[in-house]
N, C-alpha and C positions, 0 to 999 in steps of 0.2 A: 711623574711616573715615566714619561718618555725620556727624560734626561737620565734617570736612573738605569733604565734598560740600555741606553747608549753607553753609559759609563761601565756597566757590567760587561757589556759585549767588548768593549775596548780592553778591559782588564783580562777578560777571558782569553783574548787572543795573545796576550803577553805573558801569562803566568804558567807555571808548571806545578805539579804536585802528585800526591799519591792517588791511587784508584779509589773511587767512591764506594761506599758500602751498598748503595742502591739508589733507586729513583721511584718516584710515584707517577712517572710518565705513562703513555699508552703501553699497554702489555705486549702488543706485537713487536715493538721496538725496543722495549726495555732490555731484552737480552742480547741485543746486537752489539758486538764489538767490546773491545777493552777500553777503559776509561781513565781519565785524569780528573782529579778534583781541585778546586781552587777555593780558598778562604778569601773572599773579597773584603769583608769588613773587620777582619782580625780577630774574630770571636772564637777561633779554633774549630769552627763548624764549616764544612764545605757549603758554598753558596752557588757554585757553577761548576758545570762539568763538561768535558769533551769526550766523545766516544769514537773509537777507531776500529776498522777492520783491517786485516792484513790482506793486501792484494799484491800479487808477485813479490812478496817479501818486504813490501813497503807499507807503512800505516796510511790508511785513507780515512779522513774525517767523515763520519756518517751522521753525527748528531751532536748538538750542544743544548745544555740545559741550564736554566737560570732560576734561582730562587730570589725574586725581586724584593720581597718583604721579609727576608731572613727569618722565616718561621720553620725551616727545615724541609719545606715542601716545594717541588718544582712548580714555577708558574709559566715559564716559557720554554718551548721546545723548537728547535730549528734543525730540520732534516736535510741532508746533502746527498745528491746523486753520485753516481759512479765517476762523473767528471769533476766532482768536487764543488759543484755549484748548488746554491741554495734552491731546494725544490718546494718546501713547504715549511711554514711555521705555525705554531699553535700557542694561544695564550689563555690563561685563566685569569680574567680580569677581576673577578670578586674574591678570589683566593679561597674558593670552596672545593678545590681539586677537580673541577670540571672544566673541560675546554669550552671557552666562550667565543673565541675568534680563530679561524683557521685562514691562512694566506696561502695562495697557490702561485708558484713562480715559473716562469720560462725564461731561460738565459738570465737568471737572477733578477728579473723584472716582475713585479707584481702584476698578475694577470686577472686574480679573482680573489675575493675575500668573502668568508661566510661568517656572519655574526649572529650570536644568539643574544638578543636583547632581553629576553624573558627569563634567561638563566634556567631553562628547562631542558638542556641538552639537545635542543633542535634549532638549527638556524632560522632566523626570522627575516634576515636581510642578506642579499647577495649583491655584491659590488663587482663590477667589471671594469678592467682597465686596459687601455692601449698606450703605449709609450710612457707609462707612468701616470696617466690621466684618467680620472673617473669618466667612463662614457655611458654607463647605465647602472641603474640601481633597481633591484626588484625586491619587493617585500611581501610578507605573509602577514597582513594586518589583522586578520581574524584567527590566526593560529590554528588553521585546519590542515597545515602542511602544503597548502598550495599558494603559489604566488597570485596576488591580487592587486598589486600596486607596482607602478613603473615610473621611473624617472629617466630621462635621456638628456645627456649633456653633450654640448658642442663647443669646442674651444674653450673648455673649462667652465662653461656656464650652464645652467639649468635651461634647457630648450623646450622640453615637453614633458607633461606629467599625465598619467592615465591610471584608471582604475577598473576593476572588474567587480561590478556590484550584481551581475545576474549568474555568477558562478560557473561561467563557461571556460574559464582559464585564459581569456583574452580580454585586453582592454576594450571596455564599451566605447563605441564610436562617440556617444554623446558625453563621455567622461573625460575626453582629452582636453588638456589646457596647453595651448601653444605659447612658446616665448616666456615660459615660467621664470627664466633667469634674466630676462630683459635687457 
């Protein structure tokens, strides 16, 4: 899947084509900008799209969309800011039309990722990054909408794990495990 996404992204940058008929992406962003469609697998059906807005008479890329499994539905959305840099991406991992992973970027570096492991349209895991490395993971293990599990990383290794079993929203002091990545 990772290689397919990379290949589609590379082809998306190199190809041109007519405007797409539409998208099944987030409604607030679907209407933004003019688009180009690309047929990656040669079946005469668009599989990738680029959307632009006119700024000072020049096109500015605002969004890319990809259909990874070639079923006609968008599976990956990438959103770009006024400076042309990637700000956010969203992925539908199980191809059900719902967003399962959202990544947030600063200076095109991943800073946070929200993951819906239960496929119920609510994030269960929050990952935080610095300099491209995972530094903290937070999880909602009982699916009540509140974080109750923490992992902290140092130098790319798991350093500490904690959980909240009393429901106060903080790791319980007796539930910390130090040196988890040993």
